[in-house]
C-alpha positions in Angstrom: 10.0 3.6 4.3 9.3 -0.1 4.5 6.4 -2.3 3.5 4.8 -5.6 4.4 2.5 -7.7 2.2 0.0 -10.3 3.3 -2.2 -12.3 1.0 -4.7 -15.2 1.1 -7.0 -16.7 -1.5 -9.0 -13.6 -2.4 -7.5 -11.1 0.1 -4.4 -9.0 -0.2 -3.0 -6.3 2.1 0.0 -4.0 1.7 1.1 -1.9 4.7 3.6 0.9 4.2 5.3 2.6 7.2 6.6 6.1 6.8 7.8 9.1 8.8 6.7 12.7 8.5 4.2 14.7 6.5 6.2 14.8 3.3 6.7 11.1 3.1 3.0 10.7 3.9 2.0 13.0 1.1 4.2 11.1 -1.3 2.9 7.7 -0.2 -0.8 8.7 -0.4 -0.5 10.5 -3.8 1.4 7.5 -5.3 -1.2 5.1 -4.0 -4.0 7.2 -5.4 -2.3 7.6 -8.8 -1.7 3.9 -9.2 -4.9 2.5 -7.8 -7.0 4.9 -9.9 -5.8 3.0 -13.1 -7.5 -0.2 -12.0 -11.1 -1.4 -12.0 -11.0 -2.9 -8.5 -10.7 -0.2 -5.8 -9.1 -1.1 -2.5 -10.0 0.0 1.1 -7.3 2.2 2.6 -6.7 3.5 6.0 -3.9 5.1 8.0 -2.9 4.7 11.7 -0.1 5.7 14.0 2.6 3.3 15.0 5.6 3.6 17.3 8.6 6.0 16.9 6.5 8.9 15.4 5.7 6.8 12.4 2.5 6.1 10.6 1.3 3.3 8.4 -1.0 3.3 5.4 -2.8 0.0 4.7 -4.2 -0.9 1.3 -6.6 -3.9 1.4 -8.2 -5.8 -1.5 -11.1 -8.1 -0.5 -12.7 -10.4 -3.0 -9.8 -9.9 -5.4 -11.1 -12.4 -7.9 -9.0 -11.1 -10.8 -5.9 -10.9 -8.5 -5.1 -7.4 -9.5 -3.6 -6.6 -6.1 -0.2 -8.2 -6.8 0.4 -6.0 -9.8 -0.8 -2.9 -8.0 1.3 -3.5 -5.0 4.4 -4.1 -7.1 3.9 -0.8 -8.9 3.5 1.1 -5.7 6.6 -0.5 -4.1 8.7 0.3 -7.2 7.3 3.8 -7.5 8.2 4.6 -3.9 11.7 2.9 -4.2 10.9 0.7 -1.2 13.7 -1.8 -0.6 12.5 -3.5 2.6 9.3 -5.5 2.0 8.4 -8.6 4.1 
């Protein structure tokens, strides 16, 4: 698993790439568990990438309170992701 974060003034996006159904279930359940604890709800979507991998994208738009950073940090730590650009 690896991740990439992109943010601007009121926008933040975390993309997590994973392989296989088991990793996918783990990623999605972790995201759901952590994001459910916060007031602001992100948009999420999944798409296929190369080498039989998929990526789940979590986007916060109009993140006035800047909750996304804390949410992303918790997700990355919970999934033990060591590669994050």
